[in-house]
C-alpha positions in Angstrom: 65.4 19.9 5.6 65.8 21.7 2.3 62.7 22.6 0.2 62.4 23.7 -3.4 59.2 25.5 -4.3 57.9 25.3 -7.9 54.9 27.3 -9.0 54.4 29.9 -11.7 52.4 32.1 -9.4 54.6 34.2 -7.2 51.8 34.8 -4.7 51.4 31.0 -4.2 55.2 30.6 -3.6 55.2 33.5 -1.2 52.4 32.0 0.8 53.9 28.6 1.1 57.4 30.1 1.9 55.9 32.0 4.8 54.2 28.9 6.1 57.4 26.8 5.9 59.5 29.6 7.5 57.5 29.1 10.7 59.1 25.7 11.1 62.7 25.9 12.3 63.7 22.5 10.8 62.5 23.5 7.3 64.4 25.8 4.9 63.3 27.0 1.5 66.5 26.9 -0.6 65.0 28.0 -3.9 62.0 28.9 -6.0 61.2 28.1 -9.6 58.5 29.4 -11.9 58.5 26.6 -14.4 59.5 23.0 -14.7 62.7 23.5 -16.6 64.0 25.9 -14.0 62.9 23.4 -11.3 64.9 20.6 -12.9 68.0 22.8 -13.1 67.6 24.0 -9.5 67.0 20.5 -8.1 70.2 19.3 -9.6 72.1 22.4 -8.3 70.6 22.5 -4.8 69.8 18.9 -4.0 66.7 19.6 -2.0 65.1 17.0 0.2 61.6 17.8 -1.0 60.2 19.5 -4.0 56.7 21.1 -3.9 55.7 20.9 -7.5 52.9 22.7 -9.3 51.6 21.0 -12.4 50.3 23.6 -14.9 53.3 25.8 -15.8 55.0 27.3 -18.8 58.1 26.1 -20.6 57.9 22.6 -18.9 54.9 21.4 -17.0 55.1 19.7 -13.6 54.7 16.2 -15.0 57.8 16.4 -17.2 59.8 18.0 -14.4 58.7 15.4 -11.9 59.8 12.6 -14.2 63.3 14.1 -14.2 63.5 15.0 -10.5 61.7 12.1 -8.8 64.7 9.8 -9.0 66.9 12.3 -7.1 64.5 13.6 -4.5 60.9 13.3 -3.3 58.3 15.3 -5.2 55.0 16.4 -3.7 52.5 17.7 -6.2 50.7 20.9 -5.3 47.3 20.7 -6.7 43.7 22.0 -7.0 40.7 19.9 -7.7 40.6 20.7 -11.4 43.9 18.9 -12.1 42.7 15.3 -12.4 44.4 14.6 -15.8 47.6 16.2 -14.6 47.5 14.2 -11.3 47.5 10.9 -13.1 50.4 12.0 -15.2 52.3 13.1 -12.1 51.6 9.7 -10.4 53.0 7.9 -13.4 56.0 10.3 -13.4 57.0 9.3 -9.9 55.3 11.8 -7.6 55.4 10.7 -4.0 52.2 12.4 -3.0 49.6 15.1 -3.4 49.1 18.3 -1.3 46.3 20.7 -1.7 47.3 24.4 -2.2 44.4 25.3 0.2 45.7 23.0 3.0 46.1 24.4 6.5 49.6 25.7 7.3 50.4 22.9 9.8 49.2 20.3 7.3 51.7 21.6 4.8 54.5 21.5 7.3 53.6 18.0 8.4 53.4 16.8 4.8 56.8 18.2 4.0 58.3 16.6 7.1 56.7 13.3 6.3 58.0 13.3 2.7 61.5 14.1 4.0 61.3 11.0 6.2 60.5 8.9 3.2 56.7 8.7 3.6 54.2 9.2 0.9 51.9 12.2 1.4 48.3 11.5 0.6 45.6 14.2 1.1 42.5 12.1 1.6 40.3 14.3 -0.6 42.7 14.1 -3.5 43.5 10.5 -3.0 39.9 9.4 -3.1 39.2 11.4 -6.3 42.3 10.1 -8.1 41.8 6.5 -7.1 38.1 6.3 -7.9 38.7 7.6 -11.4 41.8 5.5 -12.0 39.9 2.3 -11.0 36.6 3.1 -12.5 37.2 0.8 -15.5 39.6 -1.6 -13.8 38.8 -5.2 -12.8 38.4 -5.9 -9.0 41.7 -6.5 -7.2 42.0 -9.7 -5.1 44.1 -9.2 -2.0 46.8 -11.7 -1.1 45.5 -14.4 1.3 48.6 -13.9 3.4 47.3 -10.5 4.8 46.3 -10.7 8.4 43.1 -9.1 9.7 45.2 -6.3 11.2 47.1 -5.8 8.0 43.9 -5.5 6.1 42.8 -2.8 8.5 46.0 -1.0 8.0 45.6 -1.3 4.2 42.1 0.1 4.4 43.5 3.1 6.3 46.2 3.6 3.7 43.5 3.6 1.1 41.7 6.4 3.0 44.9 8.5 3.1 45.6 8.1 6.8 49.0 8.8 8.1 50.8 6.5 10.5 49.8 8.6 13.6 46.2 8.5 12.4 46.3 4.8 11.9 47.8 4.3 15.4 45.0 6.3 16.9 42.3 4.5 15.0 43.6 1.0 15.7 44.7 1.8 19.3 48.3 0.6 18.7 51.7 2.3 18.8 53.1 4.2 15.8 56.1 1.9 15.7 53.7 -1.1 15.4 51.9 0.7 12.6 55.2 1.1 10.7 55.8 -2.6 11.1 52.4 -3.4 9.7 52.7 -1.0 6.8 56.1 -2.5 5.8 54.5 -6.0 5.9 51.6 -4.8 3.8 53.8 -3.3 1.2 56.0 -6.4 1.0 53.0 -8.7 0.7 51.4 -6.6 -2.0 54.7 -6.4 -3.8 54.8 -2.6 -3.9 57.1 0.0 -2.6 55.0 3.1 -1.9 51.8 3.9 0.0 50.3 5.4 -3.2 50.6 2.0 -4.9 49.1 0.3 -1.8 46.2 2.8 -1.8 45.4 2.0 -5.4 45.2 -1.7 -4.5 43.0 -0.9 -1.5 40.6 1.0 -3.7 40.6 -1.7 -6.3 39.8 -4.3 -3.7 36.8 -2.2 -2.4 38.5 -0.4 0.4 
């Protein structure tokens, strides 16, 4: 799996590169220090996943994400003081949020999940983003067609749980979880877990 690192701090890029190098199935194929370079390198290298910082010179991560997200999956690298940027990144098509302070294995797992087409939701970031986004929004009414199990799955998605975590909580197989997640997304009329999480928060969890 090919990874492109985008951050204007070389020490951050070095740290993440060292983490990813520990996984034999992950390869860092390039590094960029600003959004414009990231867009150019993404087109040239066709990475599977881009780890994108938000506050950068020349072109910020939001603008870069908007240009890259249609070609490959973008995970936002964030700290807790980036709320405004996070909302912009979500609208630009980011597929998930990853904390720069995450444990090494969590970073590896998140990149692998994104490469498999899954959204990556750090529970701490997700809760903060969704609470703010829905603060002034009217309550969301869930479709009546959702089963009790599907509602449990949706609640877990809203909490940022991965499929393995949902399987453990509900006592079912991961393949069954995937089936439920697909059904939930279809019934909600959305295509990503991020969108489903927003609906879950709007409905009160």
